[in-house]
PANU-71454 format. One record per residue (C-alpha): residue number from 1; residue in three letters; x, y, z. Coordinates in Angstrom, 3 decimals, m for minus. Layout:
! residues N
num,residu,east,north,up
NUM,ALA,X,Y,Z
...
***
This chain:
! residues 439
num,residu,east,north,up
1,UNK,51.519,m26.035,26.608
2,UNK,48.963,m28.834,26.386
3,UNK,49.271,m31.510,23.747
4,UNK,47.213,m30.851,20.620
5,UNK,46.471,m33.262,17.773
6,UNK,45.380,m32.446,14.222
7,UNK,44.579,m34.817,11.358
8,UNK,43.789,m34.793,7.651
9,UNK,43.787,m37.343,4.835
10,UNK,46.472,m37.076,2.162
11,UNK,46.698,m39.508,m0.738
12,UNK,44.540,m42.069,1.044
13,UNK,46.687,m42.009,4.197
14,UNK,46.287,m40.182,7.512
15,UNK,48.535,m37.156,8.085
16,UNK,48.746,m36.421,11.805
17,UNK,50.352,m33.463,13.607
18,UNK,51.038,m33.349,17.350
19,UNK,52.285,m30.281,19.215
20,UNK,52.994,m29.396,22.826
21,UNK,54.543,m32.668,23.993
22,UNK,58.120,m32.862,22.678
23,UNK,61.049,m30.385,22.501
24,UNK,59.284,m27.860,24.736
25,UNK,62.266,m25.503,25.021
26,UNK,62.602,m25.031,21.260
27,UNK,61.118,m22.034,19.446
28,UNK,58.717,m24.405,17.708
29,UNK,58.272,m28.184,17.550
30,UNK,55.852,m30.677,16.041
31,UNK,55.600,m34.423,15.563
32,UNK,54.481,m35.221,12.012
33,UNK,53.110,m38.702,11.283
34,UNK,52.200,m39.958,7.823
35,UNK,51.042,m43.540,7.882
36,UNK,53.567,m45.238,10.165
37,UNK,56.306,m42.723,9.334
38,UNK,57.077,m40.148,12.025
39,UNK,59.298,m37.061,11.861
40,UNK,60.131,m34.694,14.711
41,UNK,60.526,m31.159,13.326
42,UNK,62.121,m28.553,15.594
43,UNK,63.230,m24.949,15.021
44,UNK,65.328,m22.622,17.155
45,UNK,66.717,m19.147,16.512
46,UNK,69.157,m16.757,18.106
47,UNK,67.827,m13.499,19.507
48,UNK,70.696,m11.442,18.076
49,UNK,71.180,m10.785,14.364
50,UNK,74.251,m12.228,12.686
51,UNK,76.961,m9.833,11.508
52,UNK,78.059,m12.165,8.697
53,UNK,76.186,m10.248,6.009
54,UNK,73.891,m13.107,4.992
55,UNK,70.980,m15.059,6.427
56,UNK,72.446,m18.032,8.388
57,UNK,69.734,m20.663,7.896
58,UNK,70.622,m24.302,8.508
59,UNK,68.133,m27.035,7.596
60,UNK,68.965,m30.560,8.723
61,UNK,67.186,m33.775,7.763
62,UNK,68.520,m36.819,9.588
63,UNK,67.472,m40.453,9.538
64,UNK,67.965,m42.584,12.631
65,UNK,68.314,m46.218,11.568
66,UNK,66.311,m47.340,14.592
67,UNK,63.371,m45.810,12.712
68,UNK,63.474,m48.908,10.494
69,UNK,64.642,m51.332,13.180
70,UNK,68.226,m51.383,11.884
71,UNK,71.634,m51.079,13.555
72,UNK,74.192,m48.933,11.698
73,UNK,77.175,m50.663,10.125
74,UNK,80.832,m49.934,10.821
75,UNK,82.854,m50.350,14.009
76,UNK,81.058,m47.615,15.955
77,UNK,77.561,m48.916,15.232
78,UNK,76.092,m45.435,15.231
79,UNK,75.094,m42.901,12.599
80,UNK,78.010,m40.911,11.201
81,UNK,78.261,m38.157,8.598
82,UNK,75.043,m37.313,6.734
83,UNK,74.325,m39.653,3.853
84,UNK,73.890,m38.334,0.331
85,UNK,70.125,m38.787,0.656
86,UNK,70.023,m36.840,3.927
87,UNK,72.068,m34.024,2.393
88,UNK,69.866,m33.832,m0.705
89,UNK,66.689,m33.834,1.387
90,UNK,68.074,m31.073,3.623
91,UNK,68.729,m28.962,0.516
92,UNK,65.294,m29.842,m0.855
93,UNK,63.608,m28.493,2.288
94,UNK,65.873,m25.434,2.448
95,UNK,65.098,m24.160,m1.056
96,UNK,61.370,m23.362,m0.672
97,UNK,61.788,m22.034,2.883
98,UNK,64.698,m19.620,2.432
99,UNK,62.967,m17.055,0.127
100,UNK,60.016,m16.757,2.517
101,UNK,61.952,m15.193,5.376
102,UNK,61.533,m11.399,5.425
103,UNK,64.234,m9.208,3.893
104,UNK,66.729,m8.036,6.463
105,UNK,66.147,m10.897,8.903
106,UNK,69.660,m12.104,9.778
107,UNK,69.161,m14.084,12.994
108,UNK,70.649,m17.569,12.896
109,UNK,67.889,m20.164,12.401
110,UNK,68.306,m23.929,12.715
111,UNK,65.637,m26.403,11.635
112,UNK,66.204,m30.057,12.528
113,UNK,64.027,m32.856,11.150
114,UNK,64.651,m36.265,12.732
115,UNK,63.067,m39.406,11.294
116,UNK,61.885,m41.452,14.292
117,UNK,59.816,m44.080,12.490
118,UNK,59.992,m45.091,8.836
119,UNK,57.176,m46.628,6.815
120,UNK,58.539,m47.442,3.326
121,UNK,55.098,m46.753,1.868
122,UNK,54.883,m43.220,3.308
123,UNK,57.392,m40.493,2.472
124,UNK,59.298,m38.969,5.375
125,UNK,60.762,m36.246,3.145
126,UNK,57.431,m34.538,2.487
127,UNK,56.475,m34.918,6.159
128,UNK,59.703,m33.110,7.078
129,UNK,58.915,m30.400,4.524
130,UNK,55.522,m29.762,6.096
131,UNK,56.959,m29.977,9.606
132,UNK,59.665,m27.401,8.844
133,UNK,57.116,m24.883,7.594
134,UNK,54.681,m25.581,10.408
135,UNK,57.163,m25.126,13.275
136,UNK,58.238,m21.799,11.785
137,UNK,54.603,m20.728,11.677
138,UNK,53.907,m21.581,15.325
139,UNK,57.200,m20.096,16.567
140,UNK,58.199,m16.481,17.204
141,UNK,60.424,m16.488,14.109
142,UNK,59.300,m14.166,11.271
143,UNK,58.241,m16.265,8.276
144,UNK,56.040,m15.462,5.280
145,UNK,54.609,m18.972,4.947
146,UNK,53.137,m21.495,5.141
147,UNK,54.717,m23.560,2.400
148,UNK,54.212,m27.243,1.614
149,UNK,55.523,m29.884,m0.745
150,UNK,54.221,m33.010,m2.426
151,UNK,55.689,m35.782,m4.552
152,UNK,53.789,m36.653,m7.717
153,UNK,54.071,m39.797,m9.820
154,UNK,52.087,m41.036,m12.826
155,UNK,51.015,m44.667,m13.066
156,UNK,48.851,m45.937,m15.941
157,UNK,48.194,m42.351,m16.994
158,UNK,46.915,m41.250,m13.569
159,UNK,48.683,m38.900,m11.179
160,UNK,49.562,m40.351,m7.768
161,UNK,50.124,m38.349,m4.567
162,UNK,53.294,m39.352,m2.689
163,UNK,53.800,m42.605,m4.644
164,UNK,55.162,m45.718,m2.935
165,UNK,58.537,m47.200,m3.987
166,UNK,56.748,m49.847,m6.063
167,UNK,54.675,m47.186,m7.823
168,UNK,57.802,m45.137,m8.584
169,UNK,59.350,m48.141,m10.344
170,UNK,56.587,m48.035,m12.974
171,UNK,55.962,m44.275,m12.913
172,UNK,57.163,m42.207,m15.873
173,UNK,57.240,m39.043,m13.702
174,UNK,58.975,m38.435,m10.378
175,UNK,58.142,m34.845,m9.469
176,UNK,58.485,m32.871,m6.258
177,UNK,56.730,m29.517,m6.232
178,UNK,56.532,m27.009,m3.375
179,UNK,54.760,m23.711,m2.948
180,UNK,52.384,m21.477,m1.051
181,UNK,48.629,m21.311,m1.536
182,UNK,49.079,m18.763,m4.333
183,UNK,52.248,m19.812,m6.151
184,UNK,54.802,m22.535,m6.804
185,UNK,58.327,m21.758,m5.643
186,UNK,60.315,m24.944,m6.285
187,UNK,60.194,m27.855,m8.712
188,UNK,62.505,m30.861,m8.810
189,UNK,61.874,m33.697,m11.218
190,UNK,63.242,m36.707,m12.990
191,UNK,61.325,m38.350,m15.791
192,UNK,61.410,m40.462,m18.882
193,UNK,60.318,m38.790,m22.117
194,UNK,57.310,m36.754,m21.007
195,UNK,55.857,m33.899,m23.025
196,UNK,55.692,m30.393,m21.618
197,UNK,51.903,m30.352,m21.360
198,UNK,51.817,m33.460,m19.172
199,UNK,54.552,m32.107,m16.917
200,UNK,52.652,m28.830,m16.454
201,UNK,49.515,m30.805,m15.606
202,UNK,51.487,m32.736,m12.983
203,UNK,52.781,m29.495,m11.474
204,UNK,49.308,m27.961,m11.300
205,UNK,47.909,m31.199,m9.853
206,UNK,50.574,m30.970,m7.177
207,UNK,49.700,m27.348,m6.430
208,UNK,46.100,m28.285,m5.687
209,UNK,47.381,m30.713,m3.057
210,UNK,49.720,m28.022,m1.711
211,UNK,46.744,m25.694,m1.190
212,UNK,45.144,m28.325,1.056
213,UNK,48.353,m28.740,3.067
214,UNK,48.746,m24.980,3.473
215,UNK,45.134,m24.672,4.668
216,UNK,45.842,m27.480,7.159
217,UNK,48.834,m25.563,8.522
218,UNK,46.854,m22.318,8.739
219,UNK,44.203,m24.127,10.773
220,UNK,46.872,m25.309,13.218
221,UNK,48.585,m21.914,13.401
222,UNK,45.275,m20.263,14.297
223,UNK,45.492,m22.029,17.681
224,UNK,48.865,m20.419,18.424
225,UNK,48.905,m16.735,19.313
226,UNK,52.613,m15.946,19.110
227,UNK,54.257,m12.545,18.903
228,UNK,56.942,m12.627,16.229
229,UNK,60.386,m11.358,17.220
230,UNK,61.339,m7.888,16.057
231,UNK,64.373,m7.373,13.880
232,UNK,66.296,m4.580,12.213
233,UNK,65.808,m4.785,8.457
234,UNK,69.107,m2.940,7.976
235,UNK,67.564,m0.317,5.715
236,UNK,70.327,1.886,4.369
237,UNK,70.350,5.406,5.766
238,UNK,69.845,7.936,2.969
239,UNK,72.902,9.970,3.983
240,UNK,75.110,6.854,4.019
241,UNK,73.784,5.895,0.593
242,UNK,74.476,9.354,m0.843
243,UNK,77.969,9.524,0.676
244,UNK,78.972,6.094,m0.665
245,UNK,77.565,6.813,m4.124
246,UNK,79.393,10.136,m4.273
247,UNK,82.645,8.438,m3.308
248,UNK,82.562,5.215,m5.353
249,UNK,79.662,5.009,m7.830
250,UNK,81.439,6.434,m10.882
251,UNK,84.437,4.126,m10.457
252,UNK,82.258,1.069,m9.853
253,UNK,80.202,1.725,m12.984
254,UNK,83.404,1.919,m15.019
255,UNK,84.671,m1.318,m13.453
256,UNK,81.448,m3.186,m14.267
257,UNK,82.053,m2.605,m17.995
258,UNK,85.535,m4.197,m18.025
259,UNK,85.292,m7.027,m20.546
260,UNK,87.699,m9.484,m18.909
261,UNK,85.854,m11.329,m16.132
262,UNK,88.738,m11.717,m13.663
263,UNK,89.969,m8.182,m14.243
264,UNK,86.420,m6.909,m13.695
265,UNK,85.992,m8.834,m10.447
266,UNK,89.369,m7.685,m9.136
267,UNK,88.593,m4.059,m9.982
268,UNK,85.199,m4.167,m8.250
269,UNK,86.699,m5.853,m5.177
270,UNK,89.548,m3.330,m4.991
271,UNK,87.182,m0.353,m5.195
272,UNK,84.833,m1.880,m2.613
273,UNK,87.636,m2.670,m0.160
274,UNK,89.137,0.795,m0.523
275,UNK,85.722,2.387,0.008
276,UNK,85.082,0.389,3.182
277,UNK,88.501,1.378,4.553
278,UNK,87.752,5.022,3.753
279,UNK,84.496,4.966,5.722
280,UNK,86.049,2.996,8.597
281,UNK,87.780,6.235,9.586
282,UNK,84.467,7.562,10.883
283,UNK,84.378,7.881,14.677
284,UNK,82.266,5.295,16.491
285,UNK,82.887,6.419,20.053
286,UNK,80.053,7.235,22.418
287,UNK,80.160,8.766,25.882
288,UNK,78.863,6.780,28.843
289,UNK,79.044,8.449,32.270
290,UNK,81.663,10.833,30.957
291,UNK,83.820,8.045,29.500
292,UNK,84.367,7.567,25.762
293,UNK,83.557,3.984,24.708
294,UNK,83.997,2.425,21.270
295,UNK,80.585,1.418,19.852
296,UNK,81.320,m1.766,17.897
297,UNK,77.655,m2.413,17.097
298,UNK,77.270,1.048,15.555
299,UNK,80.372,0.462,13.434
300,UNK,79.133,m2.934,12.211
301,UNK,75.730,m1.485,11.330
302,UNK,77.275,1.460,9.487
303,UNK,79.763,m0.657,7.513
304,UNK,77.063,m3.177,6.598
305,UNK,75.109,m0.273,5.074
306,UNK,78.214,0.802,3.151
307,UNK,78.683,m2.717,1.745
308,UNK,74.986,m3.000,0.940
309,UNK,75.144,0.259,m1.016
310,UNK,78.215,m0.912,m2.959
311,UNK,76.468,m4.164,m3.904
312,UNK,73.368,m2.242,m4.965
313,UNK,75.425,0.018,m7.266
314,UNK,76.964,m2.981,m9.059
315,UNK,73.638,m4.818,m9.316
316,UNK,71.841,m1.764,m10.712
317,UNK,74.525,m1.164,m13.345
318,UNK,74.546,m4.801,m14.502
319,UNK,70.765,m4.678,m14.776
320,UNK,70.902,m1.385,m16.708
321,UNK,73.418,m2.783,m19.192
322,UNK,71.216,m5.812,m19.890
323,UNK,67.772,m4.168,m19.929
324,UNK,68.669,m0.875,m21.622
325,UNK,71.915,m1.324,m23.556
326,UNK,71.149,m4.996,m24.363
327,UNK,74.708,m6.079,m23.607
328,UNK,76.350,m8.090,m20.865
329,UNK,79.217,m6.710,m18.767
330,UNK,81.737,m8.630,m20.909
331,UNK,80.405,m7.047,m24.112
332,UNK,78.348,m10.000,m25.335
333,UNK,74.826,m9.492,m26.620
334,UNK,72.065,m10.900,m24.428
335,UNK,71.524,m13.832,m26.835
336,UNK,75.222,m14.516,m27.391
337,UNK,76.842,m17.452,m25.596
338,UNK,80.454,m17.731,m24.513
339,UNK,83.004,m19.498,m26.684
340,UNK,82.691,m23.287,m26.371
341,UNK,85.353,m25.960,m26.817
342,UNK,85.861,m29.592,m25.817
343,UNK,88.579,m32.230,m25.896
344,UNK,88.533,m35.947,m25.117
345,UNK,91.177,m38.488,m24.050
346,UNK,93.339,m35.823,m22.451
347,UNK,94.658,m38.186,m19.716
348,UNK,96.630,m41.351,m20.463
349,UNK,95.740,m43.860,m17.746
350,UNK,92.095,m43.190,m16.750
351,UNK,89.449,m45.134,m18.689
352,UNK,88.045,m41.936,m20.161
353,UNK,88.555,m38.201,m19.814
354,UNK,87.381,m34.920,m21.286
355,UNK,87.783,m31.176,m20.854
356,UNK,84.829,m28.907,m21.598
357,UNK,85.362,m25.138,m21.653
358,UNK,82.814,m22.326,m21.811
359,UNK,84.426,m18.931,m21.566
360,UNK,86.568,m19.097,m18.435
361,UNK,84.567,m21.960,m16.913
362,UNK,86.054,m25.426,m17.271
363,UNK,84.888,m28.917,m16.357
364,UNK,87.300,m31.837,m16.259
365,UNK,85.441,m35.130,m16.567
366,UNK,87.030,m38.493,m15.750
367,UNK,85.265,m41.877,m15.919
368,UNK,86.223,m45.198,m14.357
369,UNK,84.646,m48.585,m15.086
370,UNK,84.611,m51.339,m12.490
371,UNK,83.051,m54.707,m11.822
372,UNK,79.485,m54.836,m10.519
373,UNK,80.902,m55.815,m7.140
374,UNK,82.359,m52.307,m6.847
375,UNK,78.932,m50.668,m6.759
376,UNK,77.998,m48.320,m3.924
377,UNK,76.215,m49.922,m0.975
378,UNK,73.528,m47.643,0.454
379,UNK,72.931,m48.089,4.188
380,UNK,69.628,m46.316,4.646
381,UNK,66.168,m46.743,6.123
382,UNK,64.825,m48.775,3.223
383,UNK,65.790,m52.222,2.076
384,UNK,69.514,m52.727,1.501
385,UNK,70.249,m51.121,m1.841
386,UNK,73.133,m50.251,m4.117
387,UNK,73.815,m48.232,m7.239
388,UNK,76.216,m48.858,m10.077
389,UNK,76.359,m45.310,m11.484
390,UNK,77.892,m42.500,m9.440
391,UNK,78.530,m38.942,m10.598
392,UNK,80.775,m37.080,m8.164
393,UNK,81.092,m33.311,m8.512
394,UNK,83.915,m31.250,m7.017
395,UNK,84.156,m27.465,m6.830
396,UNK,87.677,m26.625,m5.613
397,UNK,88.298,m23.054,m4.412
398,UNK,91.054,m22.516,m6.998
399,UNK,88.420,m22.794,m9.758
400,UNK,87.312,m19.251,m8.885
401,UNK,90.773,m17.994,m7.964
402,UNK,90.261,m18.215,m4.225
403,UNK,91.555,m20.063,m1.193
404,UNK,89.074,m21.972,0.920
405,UNK,88.105,m25.094,2.810
406,UNK,89.300,m28.257,1.107
407,UNK,88.635,m31.891,1.911
408,UNK,85.147,m33.206,2.586
409,UNK,82.601,m32.374,m0.100
410,UNK,80.009,m29.766,0.828
411,UNK,76.237,m29.848,0.443
412,UNK,76.414,m27.892,m2.791
413,UNK,78.812,m30.379,m4.371
414,UNK,76.622,m33.315,m3.350
415,UNK,73.564,m31.563,m4.781
416,UNK,75.157,m30.688,m8.113
417,UNK,76.534,m34.198,m8.500
418,UNK,73.088,m35.670,m7.890
419,UNK,71.600,m33.297,m10.474
420,UNK,74.012,m34.494,m13.155
421,UNK,73.573,m38.116,m12.115
422,UNK,69.806,m37.864,m12.389
423,UNK,70.061,m36.318,m15.854
424,UNK,72.303,m39.072,m17.240
425,UNK,70.740,m42.062,m15.514
426,UNK,67.874,m42.448,m17.980
427,UNK,70.165,m42.672,m21.028
428,UNK,72.618,m45.228,m19.620
429,UNK,72.411,m48.845,m20.829
430,UNK,70.881,m51.235,m18.318
431,UNK,72.867,m53.694,m16.232
432,UNK,72.197,m56.613,m18.593
433,UNK,73.534,m54.716,m21.605
434,UNK,76.458,m53.104,m19.757
435,UNK,77.401,m55.069,m16.594
436,UNK,79.805,m52.541,m15.081
437,UNK,79.944,m50.038,m12.246
438,UNK,80.472,m46.496,m13.565
439,UNK,82.047,m43.660,m11.626
***
């Protein structure tokens, strides 16, 4: 395919898209430049649907330090595990994309955004957001986009599109909003005390910019005539649905109304597992040239329909309880919260500790104070930076009564920790008033 170049102006800077030159064997690829920042966005997908029961989408945002003319630290002198910023940006891009894939599409999809050149004045995150949506649109992968994102700041009472680092220092709003041309589907923000009206104005201002970015993508996609891959939407066969409901629906409905949460979950799981085993007895042999052969694909498809029906029964009953009976499965009214309790100083040696309980959910908080020299050094694309406040979140598998992977923190844990950190940062005393590192 010949190289094609498209340009538009965004926030006073040139946004440039190039296709047809790099990553030619991928399902879709584009080079996105914003100012002197450049991101290579690439998407690939498997032809076969996954049998895992969920949509296996992986979005990766990675920063190569050569993009800023830097050599990585450490003995190896090469990039290692994803940084916190890379993980958070990957999640940021994932959230608006995931709901726009069609129901039933289960093929594994991998989107990789690589920062090749970094201009501190021009955001690479929003370029990667646009690139991820665009490469899906010009590929053969089903996608109900386009979607786009924009960062909004407010300086001297005026909204700013994709503010620079210096502008963010004096901005009272740091908002990222994403959406399609008709609706907003994700908002992430941090701000000082800003009233609701101003925040809504910022969101709507951002959506007007999003409309321009979506129109830009649609213009590019019009030059690509691509036949989207077909997929099985795994619609449940009516006979399978009726058979499963006849066998398990009454018992599942009774289990949903068990007040104790763990007992309820165990009962639902036991009924579901027993039902699946019951329907596994069905014969899945087919005859090929007079020889009986086990049809594994037919079995997987059938059992996935059984599991889908079981989930639908539980979901429908929970919804009925809330919308019609006005009660939750545990017996609480819809406006009634779980029992709350909290304790402090529960550990002897740490600098501070607390235990907060809501129903059967507990959070153990522990704080440590250190000298300013113990702050976290951030080795990223920008100027050398550090932070003195760190909120680390852990979600061990035993907290939900399960076994599971343990060790390195996952994306979800990094994301939730950053959410709490962002919420508390604005109310912490400054470094002059409180010269300590806080973890």
